[in-house]
N, C-alpha and C positions, 0 to 999 in steps of 0.2 A: 360298888365295888371299884376302887381305883385300878388303873391299869397298872401291872406290873411293869419295874423299873427294867430297863434291858440288864441282861445277865453278861456280865464281863470278865474276862479273865486277864492276866499276867503270867507269863511262864518265864522261869529264871532256870536257866540249865546251861552249863558249858560247851554241851554238845549241840551244833546244829541240828544234827539228826533226832536227836530226843526232843529238842524243841519244836520240831516240823511234825512229830509223831504225836506229841501231847496237843498240839494245835489241832489237828485231824480228830482226835479223840473228844477235846472239849468243845469243840463245833458241834460233834455228834451229841453230844449231853447239852447243847443248847446254849452255849456260851459263844461271845465273840471275843476272840483273843485281840486285844487293843496294844499290847506291847510283849517284846521279849528282852531278856537280858542275858549276859554270857555269864556273870558272877554274882556271888553274894553281895558284892558292894553296889550293884544294881538296885538290889530288891527295895529299900525304904525309898528311893528315889522314884523308883517307878511306880510304888504304890501312891506316895504323896501326889505325883502329878496325875495318875489315871483312877484312882481309887475303885480299884475293881470289885467286884463280887466276890472273887476268888482269886488267889494266887497259888502257884505251884512253886516250888523251891528243890532244887537238888541238894543233896546234902555235901556231896564233894565237889568243889569247885575252885578254882583258882581265887587268889584273893580271901575274901571273907568267905568261911564255909556256910552253908546252909543252915546249920543249927544256930551259928552267932547270928546270921540274918534275921532268922525266924524270931529269935528272942528278941533281937533290936525292934523289930517291926512290930510284934505284939505287944513289947513294953510300951512303944508309943503310941499303937493304935490297937487295944483290946478287941475291938469290933471287927479286925480282920479276919478272914476265913482263910487259912493257910493248909495247903496240903503238901506233904513232903514227898519227893522220888527219889527212889534210892535202890541200890542193888546191895545195901550194906543192912545188917541186922544188928548191929551194935548196940547193946543193951543200954549202955550210958548215953549213947547218943540220942536214942530212942526216948528215954525217961527225960533228958534236957528237953526235947523237943514237947514231950507231953505237959511238962510243967509249965512251959512258955504258953502253951494254949493251941498248939497245933492240933486241926480236926480229925488228920487221918494220913496214912502212907500208901504211896503207891509204888509196889515191888517191881523192879526194872528185872527182866525184860517184862513188858506190860502184857497183859492177856486184855486185849481191846474190850471185850462186852463187859467184864468186870470192872474196869477203869470207868466205863461209861455208867453203869448201873452205880457206883460209889459216888461218881460225882453227880448225876441225878439225885441222888439221896440227900449230899450233903447241901446242893442247892435247894432243894425243896425245904429242909431245915432253916438255910438262911431266909428265903424268902416268908417262911412260917413265922420266923423270929422278927423280920421287918414287918409281918403284918400285924403283929401284936402290938409293937411300938407305936405303929402308925396309928391305931384305934385308941391308944391311950393317950395319944396327945389332943 
């Protein structure tokens, strides 16, 4: 069995406090946060620069909102794993994200243990898919 590729993450949120909180929670879940951004305009650039295992996006941000950023990112890179972070539960925005391929939603304010469990579960799925693809090649 091959050693697992390091698990990396990029956090995009306009709030430095939320970015710091997510960094701590992602690290507890086994991720190394390799970059942070403060607007949806940063998402695609940071994904392409770092190719993280996981990206978190806030929905409400200056410039491009998270829904638009997720749609563009997943359109260009359908293999990306994106989790939305939001205090909004607007059905239309959630449906747009689901159609784009977003994997999950983390509701603010965060419940730390729940976030860690969700991220660990999603990362296990990502690593399983990668293992299946590697065996097929």
